Residue frames as qw, qx, qy, qz and C-alpha x, y, z in Angstrom:
[[0.792, -0.305, -0.180, -0.497, 11.82, -1.54, 8.88],
 [0.333, -0.528, 0.725, -0.291, 12.65, -3.61, 11.97],
 [0.161, 0.124, -0.972, -0.122, 13.00, -7.38, 12.11],
 [0.257, 0.328, 0.784, -0.460, 9.66, -7.62, 14.07],
 [0.492, 0.544, 0.078, -0.675, 7.82, -5.59, 11.45],
 [0.349, 0.388, -0.729, -0.443, 9.29, -7.83, 8.70],
 [0.018, 0.039, 0.988, -0.149, 8.26, -10.98, 10.50],
 [0.376, 0.457, 0.565, -0.574, 4.68, -9.58, 10.90],
 [0.482, 0.530, -0.301, -0.629, 4.62, -8.75, 7.21],
 [0.236, 0.210, -0.927, -0.203, 5.72, -12.37, 6.35],
 [0.257, 0.248, 0.841, -0.405, 2.79, -13.53, 8.54],
 [0.488, 0.566, 0.227, -0.625, 0.45, -11.58, 6.36],
 [0.357, 0.487, -0.647, -0.465, 2.15, -12.82, 3.20],
 [0.016, 0.075, -0.997, 0.011, 1.81, -16.47, 4.30],
 [0.277, 0.421, 0.755, -0.420, -1.88, -15.95, 5.04],
 [0.251, 0.335, 0.619, 0.665, -2.28, -14.30, 1.68],
 [0.088, -0.782, -0.457, 0.415, -3.66, -11.19, 3.30],
 [0.052, -0.603, 0.259, 0.753, -1.84, -9.02, 0.67],
 [0.701, 0.623, -0.073, -0.340, -2.58, -8.59, -2.99],
 [0.950, 0.064, 0.209, 0.225, -0.65, -11.48, -4.80],
 [0.586, 0.649, -0.066, 0.481, 1.64, -9.23, -6.85],
 [0.162, -0.837, 0.303, -0.425, 2.55, -7.11, -3.83],
 [0.824, -0.463, 0.312, -0.096, 3.10, -10.17, -1.64],
 [0.917, 0.275, 0.108, 0.269, 5.29, -11.83, -4.27],
 [0.419, 0.738, -0.170, 0.501, 7.46, -8.81, -4.73],
 [0.402, -0.760, 0.340, -0.382, 7.86, -8.21, -1.05],
 [0.949, -0.216, 0.230, -0.002, 8.62, -11.87, -0.50],
 [0.784, 0.451, -0.046, 0.423, 11.45, -11.73, -3.18],
 [0.097, 0.802, -0.304, 0.505, 12.97, -8.83, -1.29],
 [0.643, -0.608, 0.320, -0.338, 12.75, -10.53, 2.08],
 [0.990, 0.061, 0.010, 0.126, 14.33, -13.73, 0.76],
 [0.625, 0.474, -0.158, 0.600, 17.51, -11.56, 0.37],
 [0.329, -0.896, 0.043, -0.294, 17.35, -9.77, 3.76],
 [0.255, 0.612, -0.641, 0.386, 20.45, -9.43, 5.86],
 [0.481, -0.359, 0.618, -0.508, 18.90, -11.07, 8.94],
 [0.174, 0.086, -0.971, -0.141, 18.88, -14.94, 8.77],
 [0.244, 0.296, 0.785, -0.486, 15.56, -15.06, 10.80],
 [0.467, 0.563, 0.035, -0.681, 13.82, -12.92, 8.17],
 [0.328, 0.376, -0.748, -0.439, 15.29, -15.07, 5.27],
 [0.019, 0.030, 0.990, -0.134, 14.17, -18.24, 7.04],
 [0.352, 0.468, 0.608, -0.536, 10.67, -16.98, 7.54],
 [0.431, 0.578, -0.247, -0.647, 10.56, -15.69, 3.99],
 [0.211, 0.217, -0.914, -0.270, 11.81, -19.09, 2.66],
 [0.175, 0.210, 0.901, -0.337, 9.08, -20.78, 4.76],
 [0.387, 0.545, 0.288, -0.686, 6.47, -18.49, 3.15],
 [0.262, 0.389, -0.629, -0.620, 7.43, -19.40, -0.40],
 [0.079, 0.153, 0.985, 0.027, 5.35, -22.67, 0.15],
 [0.275, 0.583, 0.507, -0.572, 2.31, -20.33, 0.00],
 [0.473, 0.734, -0.144, -0.465, 3.08, -19.42, -3.61],
 [0.678, -0.209, 0.661, 0.244, 4.22, -22.69, -5.17],
 [0.662, 0.601, 0.411, 0.178, 3.39, -21.59, -8.74],
 [0.143, 0.971, -0.175, -0.071, 5.88, -18.73, -8.75],
 [0.891, 0.294, -0.119, 0.324, 9.03, -19.95, -10.49],
 [0.258, 0.717, -0.296, 0.576, 11.03, -17.00, -9.44],
 [0.526, -0.632, 0.331, -0.463, 10.22, -17.50, -5.80],
 [0.993, -0.064, 0.098, -0.004, 10.95, -21.27, -6.03],
 [0.726, 0.471, -0.216, 0.453, 14.29, -20.59, -7.65],
 [0.077, -0.736, 0.327, -0.588, 15.08, -18.14, -4.95],
 [0.777, -0.458, 0.271, -0.335, 14.22, -20.65, -2.25],
 [0.969, 0.157, -0.023, 0.190, 16.27, -23.36, -3.99],
 [0.424, 0.631, -0.365, 0.537, 19.34, -20.97, -3.98],
 [0.405, -0.644, 0.371, -0.532, 18.80, -20.57, -0.21],
 [0.965, -0.191, 0.109, -0.141, 18.35, -24.30, 0.37],
 [0.889, 0.312, -0.098, 0.321, 21.70, -24.87, -1.37],
 [0.600, 0.350, -0.202, 0.691, 23.85, -22.08, -0.31],
 [0.309, -0.858, 0.007, -0.411, 22.62, -19.86, 2.57],
 [0.307, 0.482, -0.649, 0.503, 25.27, -19.51, 5.27],
 [0.403, -0.236, 0.557, -0.687, 22.69, -20.28, 8.03],
 [0.019, -0.060, -0.997, -0.041, 21.54, -23.92, 8.57],
 [0.278, 0.492, 0.652, -0.505, 17.98, -22.82, 9.70],
 [0.360, 0.564, -0.161, -0.725, 17.56, -20.83, 6.51],
 [0.239, 0.283, -0.843, -0.391, 18.60, -23.75, 4.39],
 [0.075, 0.209, 0.956, -0.192, 16.25, -26.05, 6.36],
 [0.355, 0.557, 0.418, -0.624, 13.21, -23.66, 5.99],
 [0.363, 0.528, -0.416, -0.645, 13.87, -23.27, 2.32],
 [0.120, 0.136, -0.970, -0.162, 14.10, -27.05, 1.81],
 [0.171, 0.345, 0.842, -0.378, 10.88, -27.53, 3.71],
 [0.374, 0.576, 0.132, -0.715, 9.05, -24.95, 1.67],
 [0.329, 0.413, -0.645, -0.553, 10.09, -26.49, -1.52],
 [0.048, -0.029, -0.998, 0.028, 8.65, -29.73, -0.29],
 [0.341, 0.337, 0.523, -0.705, 5.21, -28.27, 0.30]]
C-alpha cells in the first residue's frame, strides 16, 4: 500500500468511518509503519480512540522514543486529547 493510500485510510480511521475493531487493528499496524509521515498521522488518530489502552501505550512509546521529532509531537498531542 502506498503512503498516500495509508494516509487516506488514516483519514477514514480518524473520522470513525471504519468498523471500530478494524480501525483499531489497522491503526496499531500503522503506528509501526516505516514512514515517519504515516506514523505521525497514525499517532494523531489515536486521539479518536482514547479508551483503547493498547493504542494509548503505543502512542506513548512513540512520544518517548520515535526517531522523528514530528512523530513524537503528534503522539504527545494525541495523548493530550
